[in-house]
C-alpha positions as a printed Julia matrix, in Angstrom:
876×3 Matrix{Float64}:
  78.34  148.67  180.29
  75.98  147.41  183.0
  76.19  150.82  184.64
  75.08  152.58  181.41
  77.58  155.4   181.74
  77.17  158.68  179.91
  80.29  158.11  177.83
  83.47  156.12  178.41
  85.41  156.54  181.68
  88.2   159.11  181.73
  91.47  158.83  183.65
  93.34  161.58  185.49
  96.28  161.04  187.82
  95.34  157.44  188.49
  91.67  158.22  189.17
  88.89  156.88  186.96
  85.97  159.27  186.46
  82.58  157.69  185.79
  79.61  159.83  184.73
  75.86  159.29  184.54
  72.91  161.45  183.48
  69.67  160.62  185.27
  66.21  162.05  184.5
  64.62  162.65  187.91
  60.91  163.29  188.52
  59.44  164.44  191.85
  55.87  163.1   191.8
  54.93  165.59  194.53
  56.71  168.51  192.92
  55.57  171.28  190.65
  55.3   170.59  186.94
  57.68  173.44  186.05
  60.43  172.36  188.49
  63.4   171.25  186.42
  67.11  171.7   187.07
  70.13  170.68  185.05
  73.84  171.42  184.78
  75.66  172.69  187.86
  72.43  173.29  189.74
  71.67  169.55  189.67
  74.87  167.57  190.02
  76.54  165.42  192.61
  80.08  164.07  192.91
  81.46  161.16  194.91
  85.2   160.74  195.35
  87.15  157.71  196.54
  84.19  156.23  198.35
  85.41  153.77  200.96
  83.83  150.95  202.95
  81.76  152.2   205.89
  81.01  155.63  204.49
  77.44  156.57  203.69
  76.29  159.76  202.08
  72.91  161.4   201.98
  71.99  162.89  198.64
  68.94  165.07  198.14
  67.3   164.53  194.77
  66.05  167.39  192.62
  63.77  167.14  189.57
  65.5   167.49  186.22
  68.62  166.05  184.62
  70.98  165.03  187.4
  74.67  164.72  186.51
  76.37  162.12  188.69
  80.15  161.74  188.81
  82.18  159.14  190.64
  85.95  159.28  190.99
  87.67  156.11  192.19
  91.21  154.77  192.35
  92.13  151.21  191.56
  91.38  149.05  194.59
  88.91  151.49  196.15
  86.01  149.7   197.81
  82.47  150.64  196.81
  79.06  150.13  198.37
  77.14  147.37  196.64
  73.98  145.55  197.52
  74.46  141.79  197.68
  71.86  139.1   197.69
  71.32  135.47  196.87
  70.64  134.79  193.19
  67.0   135.25  192.29
  64.98  132.14  191.54
  66.05  131.23  188.04
  67.54  128.3   186.21
  71.13  127.52  187.19
  71.2   129.82  190.22
  72.8   128.52  193.4
  71.12  129.28  196.7
  74.44  129.51  198.56
  76.18  132.04  196.32
  75.86  135.81  196.47
  75.63  138.29  193.61
  75.82  142.05  193.24
  72.35  143.47  192.78
  73.18  147.18  192.64
  75.9   149.79  193.1
  74.98  152.27  195.85
  76.6   155.71  195.8
  74.25  157.33  198.31
  70.92  156.65  199.98
  68.99  157.91  196.94
  71.59  157.27  194.22
  71.65  153.62  193.27
  72.2   151.84  189.95
  70.52  148.47  189.58
  72.6   145.81  187.89
  70.01  143.05  187.95
  67.73  144.09  185.11
  70.64  145.41  183.01
  72.46  142.09  182.83
  72.12  140.65  179.32
  70.01  137.49  179.23
  70.08  136.97  183.01
  68.46  140.34  183.68
  65.36  139.42  181.71
  64.11  137.38  184.65
  63.4   140.73  186.36
  60.85  141.91  183.8
  59.5   138.93  181.88
  60.05  135.65  183.75
  57.11  134.03  181.92
  58.67  134.79  178.54
  62.08  133.61  179.72
  60.55  130.34  180.87
  59.12  129.86  177.38
  62.54  130.54  175.84
  64.19  127.98  178.11
  61.38  125.45  177.85
  62.99  123.39  175.11
  60.17  123.68  172.58
  60.75  124.5   168.92
  61.16  128.17  167.94
  57.99  129.81  166.67
  59.74  130.37  163.34
  60.04  126.6   162.81
  56.37  125.84  163.39
  54.61  125.31  160.05
  51.12  124.66  161.41
  49.33  126.29  164.36
  46.1   125.02  165.88
  44.58  128.48  166.3
  45.38  132.18  166.39
  45.49  131.9   170.2
  48.31  129.35  169.93
  50.08  131.55  167.42
  49.87  134.61  169.7
  51.13  132.58  172.65
  54.03  131.33  170.52
  55.22  134.78  169.46
  54.28  136.83  172.53
  57.28  135.66  174.56
  59.78  136.51  171.8
  58.42  140.05  171.4
  58.35  140.62  175.17
  61.94  139.44  175.63
  63.25  141.64  172.83
  61.24  144.61  174.1
  62.64  144.23  177.62
  66.22  143.76  176.41
  65.99  146.83  174.18
  64.4   148.99  176.87
  67.0   148.04  179.48
  69.81  148.68  177.01
  68.59  152.11  175.91
  68.64  153.52  179.44
  66.12  156.28  178.62
  64.11  155.91  181.81
  62.64  158.19  184.48
  63.61  158.02  188.15
  60.51  158.83  190.19
  60.92  159.78  193.85
  58.58  160.7   196.7
  56.34  157.92  195.41
  53.53  156.56  197.56
  52.64  152.95  196.79
  49.27  151.46  197.65
  49.81  147.73  198.11
  47.15  145.11  197.38
  47.15  141.36  197.58
  49.6   138.99  195.86
  52.2   141.63  194.99
  49.84  143.92  193.12
  50.1   147.64  193.79
  49.6   151.11  192.34
  50.84  154.67  192.6
  49.55  158.02  191.38
  51.26  160.72  189.37
  49.79  164.01  188.14
  48.99  163.68  184.43
  50.48  167.12  183.71
  53.73  166.0   185.35
  53.84  162.78  183.32
  53.22  164.75  180.13
  55.87  167.36  180.94
  58.47  164.62  181.48
  57.38  162.7   178.34
  56.32  159.54  180.15
  54.42  157.16  177.89
  51.67  155.27  179.71
  49.02  152.89  178.43
  47.12  149.8   179.44
  47.69  146.19  178.45
  46.8   144.97  174.97
  44.49  141.99  174.96
  42.08  140.26  172.56
  39.91  137.2   172.16
  43.13  135.19  171.95
  44.25  136.33  175.39
  46.83  138.93  176.43
  49.24  140.01  173.71
  51.8   141.15  176.3
  52.58  140.73  179.98
  53.43  144.37  180.65
  53.18  147.74  178.89
  56.18  149.1   180.84
  58.5   147.98  183.63
  59.46  149.26  187.07
  62.67  148.9   189.06
  61.55  149.74  192.6
  63.52  150.57  195.74
  62.72  151.82  199.21
  66.05  152.96  200.66
  67.02  152.36  204.24
  67.6   155.41  206.4
  70.65  153.88  208.06
  73.37  151.96  206.21
  73.75  149.64  209.2
  70.26  148.36  208.49
  71.12  147.44  204.91
  70.16  148.93  201.59
  66.41  148.61  202.13
  63.76  146.93  199.99
  63.99  146.35  196.21
  61.87  144.74  193.55
  60.9   144.62  189.89
  57.43  144.83  188.41
  55.48  145.08  185.18
  52.9   147.77  184.49
  49.53  146.11  183.86
  47.22  149.1   183.89
  47.01  152.88  183.59
  43.93  155.01  184.21
  42.79  158.58  184.7
  41.39  159.11  188.19
  38.54  161.53  188.78
  37.86  163.57  191.87
  35.49  160.83  193.04
  38.31  158.26  192.63
  36.54  156.72  189.63
  39.01  155.26  187.15
  38.88  155.57  183.38
  41.4   153.18  181.74
  43.74  154.79  179.25
  43.07  153.75  175.69
  45.88  151.72  174.14
  46.38  154.23  171.34
  49.95  153.37  170.42
  51.9   156.22  168.84
  49.39  158.96  169.73
  49.38  158.7   173.54
  49.73  162.45  174.1
  46.85  163.32  171.77
  44.45  160.78  173.26
  45.41  161.62  176.83
  44.51  165.25  176.17
  41.13  164.21  174.79
  40.38  162.18  177.89
  41.6   164.91  180.24
  39.37  167.52  178.62
  36.32  165.34  179.07
  35.71  164.29  175.46
  35.0   160.71  176.45
  34.57  160.9   180.2
  34.91  163.08  183.3
  37.76  165.55  183.48
  40.69  164.18  185.45
  44.2   165.31  186.36
  45.75  162.23  187.99
  47.15  159.08  186.43
  47.1   155.83  188.36
  49.67  153.21  187.42
  48.93  149.62  188.42
  51.72  147.06  188.56
  52.31  143.41  189.32
  55.43  142.56  191.31
  57.66  139.79  189.99
  58.29  137.61  193.06
  61.3   135.93  191.45
  63.16  139.25  191.18
  61.9   141.07  194.27
  62.05  141.06  198.02
  58.87  139.98  199.74
  55.98  142.32  198.99
  54.73  144.41  201.94
  51.64  143.05  203.68
  48.73  145.47  203.08
  47.09  144.36  206.32
  50.09  145.49  208.35
  50.02  148.84  206.55
  46.42  149.36  207.6
  45.35  150.04  204.03
  47.47  153.18  203.9
  49.93  153.92  201.08
  53.58  153.38  201.93
  55.85  156.36  201.29
  59.51  156.75  200.38
  59.76  154.73  197.18
  62.18  155.34  194.34
  60.89  153.89  191.05
  62.77  153.69  187.77
  60.08  153.81  185.09
  61.13  152.0   181.87
  58.61  152.07  179.01
  58.25  149.71  176.11
  59.45  151.33  172.89
  57.1   151.94  169.97
  58.09  149.04  167.64
  57.34  146.38  170.26
  54.11  148.07  171.31
  53.04  147.99  167.66
  53.92  144.29  167.41
  51.77  143.67  170.48
  48.92  145.56  168.78
  49.27  143.32  165.74
  49.17  140.16  167.86
  46.15  141.44  169.78
  44.18  142.0   166.55
  45.04  138.71  164.88
  41.66  137.19  165.76
  39.95  139.84  163.57
  42.46  139.63  160.7
  41.56  138.64  157.15
  40.95  134.95  156.38
  43.84  135.14  153.94
  46.27  136.22  156.63
  45.05  133.63  159.12
  45.49  130.82  156.6
  48.9   132.17  155.64
  50.4   132.33  159.1
  48.65  129.33  160.65
  49.3   126.87  157.81
  52.09  128.57  155.82
  50.04  128.63  152.63
  47.34  130.54  150.8
  43.69  129.44  150.95
  42.36  127.16  148.2
  41.36  129.15  145.1
  37.78  130.35  144.89
  35.58  128.65  142.28
  33.31  131.59  141.48
  34.41  134.03  138.79
  35.01  137.65  139.69
  32.28  140.09  138.57
  32.82  142.25  135.53
  33.95  145.72  136.56
  31.79  148.77  135.88
  29.06  146.86  134.06
  29.67  145.17  130.72
  32.21  147.57  129.22
  35.88  146.58  129.43
  38.67  149.03  130.16
  42.22  148.36  129.0
  43.06  146.5   132.2
  39.7   144.93  133.05
  41.41  141.61  132.31
  42.75  141.85  135.86
  39.36  140.68  137.11
  37.81  139.04  134.06
  38.89  135.48  134.75
  40.92  133.32  137.11
  44.0   133.46  134.86
  44.06  137.2   134.34
  47.8   137.4   135.05
  48.53  135.27  132.0
  46.56  137.34  129.52
  47.19  140.94  130.59
  49.39  143.06  128.34
  52.46  144.19  130.31
  54.51  145.45  127.38
  54.3   149.1   128.51
  55.78  148.35  131.94
  59.4   147.7   130.81
  59.76  144.57  132.92
  62.37  141.93  132.21
  61.22  138.3   131.85
  61.74  137.25  135.53
  59.99  140.42  136.74
  57.08  139.94  134.35
  56.72  136.32  135.4
  56.57  137.38  139.06
  53.93  140.01  138.28
  51.75  137.58  136.34
  51.99  134.99  139.1
  51.04  137.59  141.71
  47.93  138.63  139.78
  46.79  134.97  139.77
  47.56  134.2   143.44
  46.38  135.4   146.82
  49.8   134.93  148.45
  53.05  135.58  146.59
  56.66  135.41  147.78
  59.14  137.29  145.59
  62.87  136.83  146.17
  64.94  139.7   144.86
  68.72  139.27  145.05
  70.85  142.45  144.92
  70.35  144.61  141.84
  67.47  142.59  140.37
  64.78  145.28  140.66
  62.7   144.28  143.69
  61.26  147.76  144.11
  60.58  148.13  140.37
  58.56  144.91  140.44
  56.75  145.8   143.65
  55.92  149.29  142.34
  54.41  147.83  139.16
  52.27  145.5   141.25
  51.14  148.36  143.46
  49.94  150.38  140.47
  48.23  147.37  138.88
  46.45  146.62  142.15
  45.3   150.24  142.49
  43.97  150.3   138.92
  42.09  147.05  139.45
  40.44  148.59  142.52
  39.35  151.59  140.46
  37.97  149.36  137.71
  36.07  147.28  140.25
  34.27  150.43  141.37
  35.14  149.85  145.04
  36.56  152.24  147.61
  39.82  150.41  148.24
  43.52  151.12  148.59
  46.82  149.27  148.42
  48.95  149.23  151.58
  52.69  149.22  150.81
  55.04  148.86  153.78
  58.75  148.41  154.43
  60.83  148.17  157.63
  62.62  151.49  156.98
  61.6   155.06  156.15
  64.11  155.38  153.32
  62.78  152.3   151.55
  59.19  153.51  151.95
  60.14  156.89  150.47
  61.81  155.27  147.47
  58.79  153.04  146.87
  56.35  155.95  147.11
  58.3   158.02  144.59
  58.65  155.03  142.28
  54.92  154.3   142.33
  54.07  157.98  141.77
  56.42  158.04  138.79
  55.17  154.72  137.42
  51.5   155.67  137.74
  52.21  159.02  136.08
  53.78  157.31  133.08
  50.88  154.9   132.9
  48.22  157.58  132.89
  50.12  159.49  130.24
  50.13  156.32  128.12
  46.33  156.1   128.36
  45.72  159.72  127.41
  46.05  161.58  130.68
  45.81  164.84  128.72
  42.14  164.41  127.91
  41.39  162.44  131.09
  41.8   165.59  133.18
  39.37  167.5   130.9
  36.64  164.9   131.19
  37.31  164.67  134.9
  36.8   168.4   135.38
  33.52  168.27  133.45
  32.31  165.37  135.55
  33.29  167.1   138.79
  31.4   170.22  137.69
  28.32  168.12  136.93
  28.53  166.37  140.29
  29.18  162.93  138.79
  31.09  160.32  140.8
  32.49  158.55  137.74
  34.57  159.83  134.84
  32.27  160.01  131.74
  35.1   158.92  129.43
  36.93  156.07  131.14
  34.31  155.43  133.87
  36.83  155.2   136.71
  35.66  156.56  140.1
  36.67  160.15  140.84
  38.8   159.98  143.98
  40.59  163.35  143.74
  40.34  166.52  141.63
  43.77  165.98  140.05
  42.89  162.59  138.59
  45.34  159.7   138.36
  46.42  157.63  141.36
  46.84  159.21  144.77
  49.96  158.05  146.64
  49.87  158.85  150.37
  52.92  158.55  152.62
  52.23  158.02  156.33
  55.05  158.89  158.73
  55.48  158.37  162.46
  53.98  160.8   164.95
  57.51  161.79  165.94
  58.38  162.86  162.38
  55.07  164.7   162.1
  55.89  166.67  165.22
  59.28  167.58  163.75
  57.51  169.28  160.83
  54.52  170.62  162.76
  55.55  170.96  166.42
  52.75  170.91  168.96
  53.88  172.87  172.04
  52.96  171.96  175.59
  52.67  174.23  178.58
  55.69  172.48  180.03
  57.98  170.18  178.03
  61.15  168.97  179.73
  64.04  167.52  177.69
  65.23  163.96  178.11
  68.59  162.93  179.53
  69.13  160.95  176.32
  67.39  162.97  173.59
  66.44  161.15  170.41
  67.5   162.49  167.06
  64.34  163.21  165.09
  64.2   164.4   161.53
  61.49  165.92  159.43
  60.21  164.71  156.1
  62.49  165.24  153.07
  61.27  168.07  150.87
  60.79  165.7   147.94
  58.27  163.69  150.01
  56.14  166.57  151.25
  53.68  166.41  148.32
  52.82  162.85  149.39
  53.11  163.14  153.19
  49.84  162.66  155.07
  50.58  165.33  157.69
  51.56  167.93  155.09
  48.31  167.31  153.24
  46.33  167.37  156.49
  47.6   170.92  157.13
  46.82  172.04  153.56
  50.51  172.47  152.83
  51.01  169.97  150.0
  51.81  171.55  146.64
  50.65  168.56  144.57
  46.98  168.33  145.56
  44.06  170.6   146.23
  43.51  170.63  150.03
  40.33  169.15  151.42
  38.01  171.31  153.47
  39.12  169.39  156.55
  42.77  170.19  155.76
  41.98  173.89  155.42
  40.29  173.92  158.83
  43.16  171.95  160.39
  45.74  174.37  159.01
  43.82  177.33  160.43
  43.46  175.63  163.81
  47.19  174.94  163.88
  47.98  178.58  163.14
  45.61  179.77  165.9
  47.22  177.41  168.4
  50.77  178.46  167.48
  49.93  182.18  167.54
  48.28  181.88  170.96
  51.23  179.96  172.4
  51.47  177.69  175.42
  51.1   180.6   177.84
  47.63  181.5   176.57
  44.71  180.69  178.93
  42.89  179.14  175.98
  45.84  177.05  174.82
  44.5   173.68  176.02
  41.19  174.24  174.24
  42.97  175.33  171.07
  45.22  172.29  171.16
  42.27  169.94  171.65
  40.44  171.63  168.75
  43.5   171.12  166.57
  43.79  167.43  167.45
  40.1   166.81  166.71
  40.3   168.56  163.34
  43.53  166.75  162.53
  41.77  163.4   163.03
  39.05  164.49  160.6
  41.66  165.65  158.07
  43.42  162.28  158.26
  40.18  160.48  157.52
  39.48  162.82  154.57
  42.9   162.18  153.04
  42.53  158.42  153.47
  39.2   158.52  151.64
  40.89  159.64  148.42
  44.06  157.52  148.7
  44.77  154.76  146.18
  48.16  153.67  147.56
  49.27  154.11  151.19
  52.96  153.91  152.07
  54.38  153.52  155.58
  56.92  151.63  157.61
  55.59  148.43  159.13
  55.62  150.06  162.58
  54.0   153.34  161.5
  51.19  151.35  159.88
  50.01  150.48  163.4
  49.78  154.11  164.56
  46.58  154.72  166.45
  45.83  157.77  164.32
  46.0   155.77  161.07
  43.84  152.97  162.46
  41.23  155.52  163.57
  41.19  157.16  160.12
  40.73  153.78  158.42
  37.82  153.02  160.77
  36.02  156.26  159.86
  33.02  156.34  157.56
  33.93  156.19  153.88
  37.5   154.98  154.49
  38.95  152.64  151.85
  39.32  148.93  152.37
  42.88  147.69  152.29
  42.49  144.92  149.72
  46.14  144.36  148.8
  49.22  144.48  151.02
  52.79  144.62  149.72
  55.62  144.28  152.26
  58.9   145.21  150.61
  62.3   144.34  152.14
  60.31  141.89  154.25
  63.37  139.75  154.91
  64.55  142.41  157.39
  61.36  142.43  159.47
  60.71  139.99  162.34
  57.49  138.09  161.73
  55.5   140.07  164.36
  56.66  143.31  162.7
  55.41  142.12  159.31
  52.06  141.46  161.0
  51.68  145.18  161.76
  50.45  146.09  158.25
  48.98  142.66  157.55
  46.57  142.75  160.51
  45.58  146.33  159.66
  44.25  145.13  156.28
  41.22  143.17  157.51
  39.79  142.93  153.99
  43.04  141.79  152.37
  42.58  139.7   149.24
  46.24  139.64  148.21
  49.45  139.52  150.22
  52.83  140.04  148.55
  56.08  139.6   150.46
  59.09  140.97  148.59
  62.65  140.68  149.83
  65.75  138.54  149.98
  66.1   136.05  152.86
  69.76  135.62  151.89
  70.57  139.24  152.76
  70.1   141.1   156.02
  68.0   139.34  158.64
  66.13  141.12  161.44
  68.5   142.66  163.99
  67.73  141.22  167.43
  69.32  142.18  170.76
  68.11  139.37  173.01
  69.66  135.9   172.62
  66.55  134.45  174.26
  64.33  136.09  171.62
  66.62  134.68  168.94
  66.13  131.2   170.37
  62.39  131.69  169.99
  62.81  132.55  166.31
  62.45  136.35  166.29
  65.48  136.6   164.0
  63.61  134.86  161.17
  61.29  136.86  158.93
  57.85  135.79  157.79
  59.22  135.73  154.24
  61.92  133.26  155.23
  59.55  131.05  157.24
  57.02  130.82  154.42
  59.77  130.28  151.83
  61.06  127.29  153.8
  57.6   125.77  154.3
  56.69  122.56  152.43
  55.3   123.3   148.99
  56.48  126.91  148.92
  57.24  128.32  145.45
  58.86  131.73  145.8
  59.45  133.7   142.6
  63.1   134.57  141.95
  64.13  137.76  140.16
  67.21  136.35  138.49
  68.55  139.16  136.25
  70.83  141.68  137.96
  71.79  145.11  136.61
  74.15  146.38  139.29
  77.43  144.52  139.54
  80.3   143.83  137.2
  80.05  140.22  136.07
  83.14  139.32  138.13
  81.58  140.85  141.26
  78.4   138.85  140.7
  80.18  135.52  140.18
  80.79  134.53  143.81
  77.52  135.8   145.4
  75.48  134.18  142.65
  77.25  130.84  143.01
  77.49  130.77  146.82
  74.21  132.36  147.94
  71.85  131.76  145.0
  73.0   128.49  143.47
  74.25  130.22  140.32
  70.71  131.35  139.39
  71.42  135.1   139.29
  72.66  136.17  135.87
  74.12  139.48  134.72
  72.17  141.55  132.21
  74.04  142.05  128.89
  73.86  145.83  129.36
  76.27  145.55  132.3
  78.87  143.95  130.02
  78.91  147.09  127.85
  80.21  149.32  130.63
  83.63  150.93  130.48
  86.42  149.18  132.46
  86.78  150.24  136.08
  89.66  152.1   137.74
  91.02  149.31  139.95
  93.98  147.21  138.78
  96.58  144.95  140.38
 100.07  146.54  140.62
 101.57  143.67  138.65
  99.06  144.25  135.81
  98.4   148.0   135.89
  96.84  148.13  132.44
  94.27  145.39  133.09
  91.17  146.45  134.97
  90.15  144.27  137.95
  86.72  144.43  139.54
  87.81  142.75  142.8
  91.13  143.22  144.62
  92.49  142.05  147.99
  95.16  144.4   149.36
  96.98  142.28  151.93
  99.94  142.87  154.21
 101.61  140.34  156.5
 102.72  141.34  159.96
 100.53  144.38  160.33
  99.04  145.73  163.57
  96.36  143.78  165.43
  92.86  145.07  165.88
  91.83  146.92  169.05
  88.79  145.9   171.09
  86.74  148.58  172.85
  85.89  147.62  176.42
  83.02  150.05  177.05
  79.98  151.16  175.13
  80.08  154.67  173.73
  77.77  156.76  171.57
  79.85  155.67  168.56
  80.15  151.94  169.19
  79.11  149.1   171.44
  81.3   147.22  173.85
  83.57  144.62  172.23
  83.48  146.49  168.92
  86.77  146.34  167.02
  88.95  148.77  165.13
  92.27  148.81  163.28
  93.91  152.23  162.83
  96.35  151.11  160.11
  93.65  149.43  158.05
  91.41  152.5   158.43
  94.22  154.73  157.16
  94.81  152.47  154.13
  91.1   152.31  153.29
  90.76  156.09  153.62
  93.8   156.68  151.38
  92.37  154.52  148.6
  88.89  156.04  148.98
  90.28  159.57  148.64
  92.21  158.66  145.5
  89.11  157.1   143.91
  86.91  160.04  144.91
  89.42  162.43  143.38
  89.01  160.67  140.02
  85.29  159.83  139.85
  84.21  162.94  141.82
  80.85  163.73  143.36
  79.08  162.22  146.34
  77.54  158.77  146.16
  80.31  157.3   144.01
  82.67  155.81  146.62
  81.87  154.09  149.92
  83.88  152.53  152.74
  81.96  149.91  154.72
  82.86  147.99  157.84
  81.28  145.36  160.06
  82.31  147.24  163.24
  81.01  150.58  164.51
  84.33  151.42  166.16
  86.04  151.18  162.74
  83.26  153.24  161.15
  83.94  155.96  163.72
  87.65  156.01  162.82
  86.9   156.1   159.1
  84.39  158.94  159.43
  87.01  161.01  161.19
  89.58  160.32  158.44
  87.17  160.99  155.56
  85.18  163.88  156.97
  84.17  166.35  154.26
  85.49  164.17  151.42
  82.15  163.17  149.92
  82.98  159.5   150.54
  80.19  157.56  152.19
  81.24  155.79  155.4
  78.92  153.38  157.17
  78.26  149.92  158.52
  77.45  146.88  156.46
  74.2   146.57  158.41
  72.91  149.9   157.09
  74.15  149.38  153.51
  71.39  147.13  152.18
  69.39  148.88  149.49
  72.3   151.17  148.55
  74.94  150.92  145.85
  78.09  152.81  144.83
  80.51  152.71  141.9
  83.37  151.64  144.18
  83.26  150.01  147.61
  86.12  149.42  150.04
  85.44  146.8   152.69
  87.27  147.24  156.0
  87.12  143.84  157.7
  89.29  144.82  160.75
  89.87  141.21  161.83
  93.53  140.2   161.83
  94.07  138.13  164.99
  93.31  134.4   165.39
  90.12  133.47  167.17
  87.38  133.29  164.6
  85.69  135.56  162.11
  83.2   137.2   164.48
  80.68  139.32  162.59
  82.37  138.41  159.28
  81.07  134.87  159.73
  77.46  136.0   159.28
  76.6   134.95  155.71
  73.67  137.38  155.51
  75.96  140.32  156.26
  78.57  138.94  153.88
  76.02  138.83  151.07
  75.16  142.49  151.68
  78.82  143.54  151.81
  79.85  141.79  148.6
  76.97  143.12  146.49
  77.12  146.92  146.94
  79.66  147.87  144.23
  78.88  148.5   140.58
  82.38  148.73  139.04
  84.95  147.68  141.63
  85.6   146.52  145.18
  88.78  146.38  147.26
  89.41  144.62  150.59
  92.47  145.94  152.49
  93.64  143.39  155.05
  96.43  143.13  157.6
  97.35  139.57  158.56
  99.46  138.89  161.66
 101.06  135.84  160.06
């Protein structure tokens, strides 16, 4: 697992075959040079002590294969433990595995927990400092203290995730210019970096100090020519700067435009905001605790030193966005600052809100008529149950609201109603404002967007949408900005509320690819998907290209669509391609701003909310203020991730956190980041603060009353009740063999003396190392699932869930093409099925493992509507 193999080892005639795929970049080579397959492979067989091979590197995807027998000696680089807590100066440790002079795999930065000292020693020192986790602090002195408290946790998780993904670039023929105190730099042609999809940016900083220690990391090596002289020099560093270098060696720092690096780099290269430049300069700071002594620049005579191999490891988008949020905390809304610094909302204002649109009331002007507007507003048309209505009324009266929604209680229904009410209050106030609605996942954001569009459509029909469109058309023809009948501002020709769904730049490029002159594939390609067809009418990028069927395109969208067509017709080989691509990007930015100007509700994931393109559109003239922020499923987001949308809304007057802290928590890879509190959501921290009064949605519509009994009692103190409508359902299909005529909602199918689970020893594309599986239990679960699916029919009715990815892989193979859903418990939150089979896998003594996580257990036990079965093999 430390070696990050490309698949599990294979065995043949007593020889183990290990394989790697390495993305190699020659910084002195041509942009188009790229080899893969047989033309770029190397094999090493039964390497013994004393042998030393020379391997010439070629740009492209290099396939490396090593065949070794048991007991075969290998070249490794040894060294004393780096300066870190608990390390002994007399011991030796393996730093890297060396297959050839230029083929070396570092083990230091890939070691879980210990390897973090290579990239973020400052953050690791904070984690081991003995102070309280940031999630347990209820009062911060200042935003600077808050940023310092969370910065280390984000940096540790970012480094652990980056090292674990293994999607790096191996740069060779690198010349390093060394400065004082371990600082250095190297140059790479910008076209080469773009062709190999390298993401470069500068550090994010603010009035509160740096929000991160590095924007990317480097594992550096300068091999020795002769094995007798050792393995050469090695070190680790953090990237602290990136700039375009002009012909006169003047440097223009790269803008920290997270999520749109390619677009903004092209603008800078073509001279939009500075001189044209073709070289990127990367500045780094060596980590002395994880490096050999830095070369002395005086001894080098000020000349660059050649012969370096550098593994470039960039920080992934989510953690860059969290750093953006931390860097902008000093300019956040007063409401957010009070919320996060003191775990409470500000004291209520004493002045009454102004009457909207003059003296005439609209049907919902009560939202702003007095300080207790939530108590008096008529919500009868919204079909809310009493707990939901109480939560809505409380939210309308408060600046900060925490809403706990156990499984099946209608969290999204409640949040959607609030979103529409907020949007209508903005219209009545006569202000250019929008509601920002964010979730941690794309699927949840899609569901919320569709729900709000449906809810707002029903609402406008209830208030005479039929004649509202007529009066709107007359007003538009007369050039009026307000509807002459209901006096609401005219934001779009179609009338009603405009719901806008913002996706990631990666998903946008899946729908509207932007070619490059040279675009090399990655050794570990990411699976990207386009926008579902049902979401295209609401998708920002579909509207920006004039391709949405639900709205009349803006003039900016028409121009953008034409520019895109011109660029695609010309193709990357056209001499004018770069100019056409720049024209398209500039028009696309204007189209984004135009769409934002007429948006009432904006939907995005928490991470996508911090896209540079969205922030630029919201900063344009005429853009709406983000006055209300709703974060749904907020219990799954680490606190810095929840800050991504919250810091974007600098004019926020209301913050609503909706979720369930008893269900799935944030998924964190780094134990050190967990110690600092990154596994606790903002919703959970605020809910546990003194004086907190979260609103509980206590009426569930999903589960059979017997299925609800244990989760309600154990996780929610018996507060979650079952709606009477659930009791009217027909009996389910499950029954105990001894009572075949009596339906049972919950069954345990146990066997004593069955086979023990298997533990995978290596990480594969299907499962992680130490994941568990049980073939017999998988077969039993699949048999029952097939029988149920044969009766109830159709997809989405039956699911088999497991805590372990290795078991999920077995089950998917057994149930392929059956229509039965197979997945992990982790990915099941937010979904429900008629029947659920839980494959626990565990049968041997030694603890419960993942089954002991109460948050996962809550998710697992609350997915079924009619029945649930747990097959289980017990050794004794």
